[in-house]
C-alpha positions in Angstrom: -25.3 4.9 9.8 -28.4 6.8 8.6 -30.3 5.7 5.6 -32.7 7.4 3.3 -36.2 6.2 2.3 -34.9 4.0 -0.5 -32.5 2.2 1.9 -29.3 3.9 0.8 -26.9 6.1 2.8 -26.9 9.8 2.2 -23.9 9.1 -0.1 -26.0 6.8 -2.3 -24.5 3.5 -1.2 -26.5 0.6 0.3 -25.8 -0.4 3.9 -24.4 -3.7 2.5 -21.9 -1.8 0.3 -20.8 0.3 3.2 -20.3 -2.7 5.5 -18.5 -4.6 2.7 -16.1 -1.7 2.1 -15.2 -1.4 5.8 -14.7 -5.1 6.1 -12.3 -5.0 3.1 -10.4 -2.2 4.7 -10.1 -4.1 8.0 -8.9 -7.2 6.2 -6.4 -5.2 4.2 -5.0 -3.5 7.4 -4.7 -6.9 9.1 -2.8 -8.3 6.1 -0.4 -5.3 6.2 0.3 -6.0 9.9 0.9 -9.7 9.2 3.2 -9.0 6.3 5.1 -6.4 8.4 5.8 -9.2 11.0 6.9 -11.6 8.3 9.3 -9.0 6.8 10.9 -8.3 10.2 11.2 -12.1 10.8 13.1 -12.3 7.5 15.6 -9.7 8.7 14.3 -6.8 6.6 14.1 -3.3 8.0 10.8 -1.5 7.5 11.8 2.1 6.8 8.2 3.3 6.7 4.6 2.3 6.0 2.0 4.1 3.9 4.9 6.1 2.3 4.0 8.5 -0.5 6.0 8.2 -3.7 5.6 10.7 -6.5 6.1 9.1 -9.9 5.6 10.2 -13.5 2.4 8.2 -13.4 1.1 9.9 -10.3 1.3 9.4 -6.5 1.8 5.8 -5.3 1.3 4.9 -1.6 3.8 2.2 -0.7 2.4 -0.2 2.0 5.9 -1.0 3.4 9.2 0.7 2.3 11.9 -1.8 3.2 15.7 -2.1 3.2 17.4 -5.4 2.8 21.2 -5.7 2.3 21.4 -1.9 1.5 18.7 -2.1 -1.2 15.4 -0.1 -0.8 12.3 -1.9 -1.9 8.5 -1.5 -1.9 6.1 -4.1 -0.6 2.5 -4.0 -1.8 0.3 -6.1 0.4 -2.7 -7.9 -1.0 -5.3 -10.1 0.8 -7.7 -12.7 -0.5 -8.0 -12.6 -4.2 -7.0 -8.9 -4.6 -4.5 -8.0 -7.3 -2.8 -4.7 -8.3 -4.9 -2.5 -10.5 -3.6 -1.0 -13.8 -2.7 2.3 -12.1 -0.7 0.6 -9.4 1.2 -1.5 -12.0 2.0 1.6 -14.1 3.2 3.5 -11.0 5.3 0.5 -9.9 6.9 0.3 -13.3 7.8 4.0 -13.2 9.3 3.6 -9.7 11.5 0.8 -10.9 12.7 2.4 -14.2 12.6 6.2 -13.5 12.5 6.4 -9.8 10.1 8.0 -7.3 10.4 11.0 -5.0 9.5 10.0 -1.4 7.3 12.5 0.3 4.9 12.9 3.2 5.0 12.4 6.9 5.8 8.7 6.6 8.8 9.0 4.4 12.0 8.1 6.2 14.2 11.2 7.1 17.2 10.1 5.1 15.2 9.5 1.9 12.5 12.2 2.2 12.6 14.4 -0.9 15.0 12.1 -2.7 14.3 10.3 -5.9 15.1 6.6 -5.7 14.6 3.6 -8.1 12.4 1.1 -6.2 11.3 -2.4 -7.2 7.9 -3.5 -5.9 7.3 -6.9 -4.4 3.6 -8.1 -4.1 3.1 -10.1 -0.9 0.1 -11.9 0.7 0.3 -12.9 4.3 1.4 -16.5 4.8 -1.6 -18.8 4.9 -3.7 -16.3 2.9 
């Protein structure tokens, strides 16, 4: 990571900010993997991860798209003290009431391009 004379990266961030950002991403990915294991242990099927859902409020990326007893659901994984932001809450509301069209390479074949009403469950890894 190269820094300029004032100690920032070429993008204007301090080294500390860059390291903190990458540590947060790493922690989030680890939390997603842990929750995926928990969901499978509960007998839920993970249809896809990082699935794009187009809503009236914009694009929502679903951490884990699941199926349980024939019902499709979204799981939003949070680690530490993280919570959903206002945009995520609005998109989740739209998915639940209006539906979302599942798109992108991670959308499951049978649902790709279809509009489905999806409830979102917020999960933290056990022990987090």
